[in-house]
TORTILUM-18739 format. One line per 2 residues: number of its first residue (from 1); their letters; for each residue x, y, z of C-alpha. Coordinates in steps of 0.5 Angstrom, whole numbers, plus 500, padded with zeros to 3 digits. Example, Ala and Ser with C-alpha at 12.3 -4.5 7.8 and 13.67 -1.06 7.14 Angstrom:
2
1) as) 525,491,516  527,498,514
***
This chain:
528
1) mr) 111,584,693  116,586,698
3) nf) 112,584,704  117,578,707
5) hf) 121,578,713  127,582,710
7) pg) 128,587,705  133,583,700
9) rs) 136,586,694  134,590,688
11) tv) 133,586,682  138,588,676
13) ha) 136,590,669  139,591,662
15) tn) 137,591,655  143,588,652
17) am) 146,582,656  146,580,663
19) va) 150,575,667  149,572,674
21) ts) 155,569,678  157,567,685
23) hp) 163,572,685  163,579,682
25) qa) 170,578,679  167,572,675
27) sl) 161,577,673  165,582,671
29) aa) 170,577,667  163,575,663
31) ie) 161,582,662  167,584,659
33) vl) 167,578,654  160,580,652
35) re) 162,587,651  167,585,646
37) gg) 162,581,642  162,574,645
39) ta) 156,570,646  153,567,652
41) vd) 157,561,652  164,565,651
43) aa) 162,569,657  160,563,661
45) va) 166,559,660  170,566,662
47) gs) 166,567,668  167,559,670
49) ai) 174,559,669  176,565,674
51) la) 171,561,679  175,555,678
53) vi) 181,559,681  178,564,686
55) ep) 172,559,689  176,553,690
57) qs) 171,550,695  166,550,690
59) tg) 169,549,683  175,548,679
61) ig) 178,545,673  179,538,676
63) gd) 171,538,677  165,537,672
65) cf) 160,541,668  153,541,666
67) al) 150,546,661  143,547,658
69) iq) 143,552,652  138,555,647
71) pr) 140,559,641  137,565,641
73) ge) 132,563,646  127,559,642
75) gk) 127,553,639  131,547,640
77) ii) 135,546,647  141,543,648
79) ay) 144,539,654  151,538,655
81) ng) 153,532,660  161,534,662
83) sg) 161,529,668  167,524,668
85) ra) 167,517,669  170,512,674
87) pk) 177,509,671  176,503,667
89) aa) 179,498,672  174,500,678
91) na) 168,495,679  164,493,686
93) dw) 168,487,687  175,490,687
95) yl) 172,494,693  168,489,696
97) er) 174,484,696  178,490,700
99) ki) 172,491,705  171,498,702
101) ns) 163,498,702  162,506,700
103) vp) 167,510,697  172,514,701
105) lt) 171,521,700  178,524,701
107) sa) 181,518,697  183,517,690
109) ha) 177,512,689  173,518,690
111) vs) 176,522,684  172,521,677
113) ip) 175,523,671  175,531,671
115) gv) 170,533,665  170,541,666
117) id) 175,543,661  173,538,655
119) cf) 166,541,656  168,548,656
121) at) 172,546,649  165,542,647
123) vl) 160,548,648  165,553,645
125) rd) 166,549,639  158,549,638
127) hg) 156,556,641  163,560,642
129) kf) 166,566,638  173,566,642
131) gf) 178,561,644  181,559,651
133) dr) 187,563,649  182,569,650
135) ll) 177,566,655  182,563,660
137) qp) 186,570,661  182,572,667
139) ai) 183,566,671  190,566,669
141) ka) 191,573,672  188,571,678
143) ae) 192,565,679  199,568,678
145) eg) 198,575,680  193,573,686
147) yv) 186,574,688  183,577,694
149) va) 179,572,698  171,574,699
151) pr) 167,573,705  163,567,704
153) ia) 169,563,701  173,565,707
155) fd) 167,562,711  168,555,707
157) wk) 175,555,707  175,555,715
159) nq) 170,550,716  174,545,711
161) fe) 181,547,715  181,540,718
163) kl) 180,536,712  185,540,708
165) ka) 190,539,713  189,532,712
167) gt) 189,532,705  194,530,699
169) nt) 198,536,697  193,541,700
171) vr) 197,544,705  202,546,700
173) yl) 197,549,695  191,551,699
175) lp) 193,553,706  198,558,706
177) gg) 202,559,712  199,553,715
179) kp) 192,556,716  186,558,712
181) pv) 186,565,709  181,570,711
183) ag) 177,575,708  181,580,705
185) dv) 187,575,704  191,575,697
187) ir) 192,568,694  197,566,689
189) qa) 197,559,685  202,559,680
191) el) 202,552,679  195,552,677
193) gk) 196,559,673  201,555,669
195) tl) 196,549,667  191,554,665
197) ra) 196,557,660  198,550,657
199) ia) 190,549,656  190,557,653
201) kd) 195,555,648  194,548,646
203) gr) 187,547,648  183,541,652
205) da) 189,536,650  194,540,654
207) fy) 189,537,660  187,530,658
209) kg) 194,528,655  201,530,656
211) ev) 205,533,662  199,535,666
213) ae) 195,528,665  201,524,667
215) dm) 202,528,673  195,527,675
217) ve) 195,520,674  202,519,677
219) tl) 199,523,683  192,519,684
221) rs) 196,512,683  201,514,688
223) ig) 195,514,693  192,508,691
225) gl) 188,510,685  186,506,679
227) ht) 187,511,674  190,511,667
229) ld) 193,516,662  188,512,657
231) df) 182,514,662  184,521,661
233) aa) 185,521,654  178,517,653
235) ht) 174,523,656  168,526,652
237) te) 163,530,653  156,528,651
239) tt) 151,532,648  144,530,649
241) kp) 136,532,649  133,535,656
243) ig) 128,532,660  122,537,662
245) am) 115,537,665  110,543,665
247) yk) 108,547,671  103,553,671
249) gh) 103,553,664  111,553,663
251) dv) 116,548,661  121,546,666
253) wq) 127,543,663  133,539,666
255) cp) 139,535,664  137,528,663
257) pn) 141,522,668  146,521,670
259) gp) 144,529,672  139,529,678
261) gv) 134,534,675  129,529,674
263) ta) 128,530,682  126,537,681
265) ll) 121,535,676  118,530,680
267) ml) 117,535,686  114,539,681
269) ni) 109,534,678  107,532,686
271) ls) 106,540,688  102,541,681
273) rf) 096,536,685  096,542,690
275) dl) 094,549,690  100,552,694
277) tk) 096,559,693  091,557,699
279) ya) 097,558,703  102,564,705
281) pv) 109,563,702  112,562,709
283) sv) 107,558,712  107,551,715
285) er) 103,548,710  107,550,704
287) fh) 114,548,708  110,541,709
289) le) 108,540,702  115,542,700
291) ae) 118,537,704  113,531,703
293) aa) 114,532,695  122,532,696
295) ri) 121,526,701  118,522,695
297) ay) 122,525,689  129,524,693
299) mn) 127,517,695  125,515,688
301) re) 131,518,685  136,514,690
303) mh) 132,508,688  132,509,680
305) va) 136,514,678  143,513,675
307) sp) 147,513,668  141,512,664
309) eh) 144,505,660  144,502,667
311) mk) 137,505,669  131,499,670
313) in) 126,505,669  126,510,664
315) va) 125,518,665  119,518,661
317) em) 116,513,666  118,517,672
319) le) 115,523,669  108,520,668
321) kg) 103,523,672  101,517,676
323) fa) 108,515,678  109,514,685
325) de) 101,515,686  101,510,692
327) yi) 105,515,696  102,522,693
329) sk) 095,520,694  097,519,701
331) ir) 100,526,703  096,529,708
333) md) 096,536,712  096,534,719
335) gm) 102,529,719  108,526,715
337) ld) 108,520,710  111,514,713
339) lp) 117,513,708  123,509,708
341) nv) 129,512,710  133,515,704
343) ap) 140,517,706  143,520,699
345) pm) 151,519,699  153,527,698
347) np) 152,534,700  157,538,695
349) st) 159,545,693  158,548,687
351) iy) 158,554,682  152,556,677
353) it) 153,562,672  147,564,668
355) vv) 148,568,661  143,572,656
357) dk) 147,575,651  145,581,646
359) dr) 142,576,641  138,572,647
361) nv) 142,566,646  141,563,653
363) cs) 146,559,657  145,555,664
365) fi) 152,553,666  154,549,672
367) ns) 160,547,675  163,543,681
369) va) 168,539,685  163,535,689
371) hs) 164,536,696  167,543,699
373) fg) 174,542,696  173,536,693
375) sa) 177,530,695  182,534,698
377) iv) 187,532,693  191,536,689
379) sn) 196,534,683  203,534,685
381) kt) 205,539,680  199,542,676
383) gv) 195,545,682  189,541,680
385) lf) 184,540,686  181,534,684
387) qn) 173,533,685  170,527,689
389) ra) 164,526,685  165,518,684
391) gg) 163,518,692  156,519,689
393) fr) 157,512,687  154,506,691
395) iq) 158,500,692  152,495,692
397) pg) 152,490,686  145,490,683
399) hp) 144,497,684  143,502,678
401) nc) 148,507,681  153,501,683
403) ie) 160,503,681  163,500,675
405) gg) 169,502,670  167,507,665
407) kr) 161,509,668  158,516,670
409) pl) 156,517,678  149,520,680
411) ht) 150,527,680  147,533,684
413) im) 149,539,680  143,541,675
415) pg) 142,547,671  135,549,670
417) ll) 131,553,664  124,555,664
419) tk) 120,556,657  113,558,655
421) gg) 111,557,648  118,554,646
423) rs) 121,561,648  126,562,654
425) tm) 123,566,660  128,564,665
427) sf) 135,561,666  136,559,673
429) av) 139,554,678  140,553,685
431) mg) 147,551,688  148,547,694
433) gq) 149,539,693  143,535,695
435) yq) 139,542,696  139,543,689
437) pt) 132,540,687  128,543,693
439) gq) 132,549,691  129,549,684
441) th) 122,547,686  122,553,692
443) ll) 125,558,687  120,556,681
445) tn) 114,556,686  116,563,689
447) il) 115,565,682  110,562,679
449) dy) 105,561,685  107,567,689
451) cc) 108,572,683  115,574,686
453) dv) 120,577,682  127,573,681
455) qe) 130,577,687  125,576,692
457) ai) 124,568,690  132,567,691
459) dm) 131,571,698  125,567,701
461) pr) 127,563,707  129,556,705
463) gl) 129,549,708  131,542,706
465) hy) 128,535,708  135,531,708
467) eg) 137,525,712  130,525,716
469) qy) 131,532,719  128,538,716
471) ql) 134,543,716  131,550,716
473) ed) 134,557,715  134,562,721
475) sv) 130,566,717  124,561,718
477) pa) 120,564,723  119,561,730
479) di) 112,559,729  113,556,723
481) ve) 118,551,726  114,549,732
483) gl) 108,548,727  112,543,723
485) kk) 114,540,729  107,539,731
487) lg) 106,535,724  112,530,726
489) hk) 118,534,723  124,533,726
491) tt) 127,540,725  134,543,726
493) sv) 137,550,724  142,549,718
495) vg) 149,550,719  151,556,714
497) pl) 148,558,708  143,554,705
499) gg) 145,553,697  146,559,693
501) aq) 142,561,687  142,566,680
503) ai) 137,567,675  135,571,669
505) wi) 128,573,667  127,575,660
507) dw) 121,579,658  121,579,650
509) dk) 115,584,650  119,589,653
511) gt) 126,587,651  129,587,658
513) lt) 133,582,662  132,582,670
515) gg) 137,579,674  138,576,681
517) sd) 143,573,685  143,570,692
519) pr) 146,574,698  148,567,701
521) kd) 154,567,696  159,573,694
523) gc) 156,574,687  152,579,683
525) al) 148,580,677  151,585,672
527) gy) 148,587,665  149,593,660
***
């Protein structure tokens, strides 16, 4: 179906196993684990760990993790919530008394307890063959011996120069020579390598207890944080059931809140009321409908979604076909809905890995430090860059997503899984902060409505309706942009690439795997 405005990449094909990541080094590390007999989860951890070194703007061991895993590609799907909680001492009154009305994104208050390492340990316990001693070796080598900076990473590094220049310990750790590295530079991070070695030797406790935890707490408290050693020691990963919705004969699965996956499911429920195939895949009508679905879904997410014990309306209600019908029924093709303005508080960076192994174990795995380079706070001696995921909280008493000690914030990262008749057909996700629900919806409708293969679906021009503006990639044709303006959309050209996707399609009849990887990132799909 290659009849769009640019040729794109070819799909990648294999029979045994496949991985797709945002960096060739991570894809290679994961493939090597698979060739050694490791599981999809082993490969995902190895790939994710090396990305925690070589893609520091997007991920790191100071960040969070979510995963969807389906053993042997059929039956029960397990959701893992590896997101961190606010320090127990945090509460809205503490901030309001100090006239802090929103969480400052480069402060210690934006740092929730990092969940990645415990999530790694938990999924390996349940689905892995190898341990940290094997799986962290590529990451350790990259940190200690050096890695070459890739083009997209250099682009992000340059864009965040001012933030890093003003951060805590970031000049020392992340601005070698006082300036951002360029593509082709070699970066070494000995302190981070030492921390990874400790985890490889002693497991998750080497991160959440002892010298590493002590240094992290000391760093955060020295700049005003409320964190304690008990906050780190008490961190756990939650194992849950996924949430889902049907679209075009397939079941779409997401992690439940505090993950944001319900947003994409809402969008798909809305779009299921329309026949997208009446319109071209790159058309005013298709982009308009996607934007209206996003505006309704994101508005409802911001009003209702939080850590589940604090939600006043449950997910099942949100996924009923009649939910938000007062808005959906008013969608029209000649103008925009009049909706309350919603300004979600975060637009973070992320990495995503998908792996299918020879036994067809399926792993959809996503990690993030939230905003690019997270909080711009690096622990004094460990090289750990902290996320700023607590910036996703509101300081608004009574709101379900209001900050509170021991509570998880509303997240943005969301691994996806597509099944049909109980069997996995595609493991996928689209990175890019607030773009992720729209991105997943765009990818799925490209495939299920427009019959694209996974690479065509990834390559297709994109747009994000966010904070009152329709941010459109330069690949969206000028006549489409003008048509959207005539409908009332305030359009703008998106700064930099919009999101990044990875996907693996499983053909059970042929016994083959088909992978796609986003050209907006540095990565690739590999199989054997």
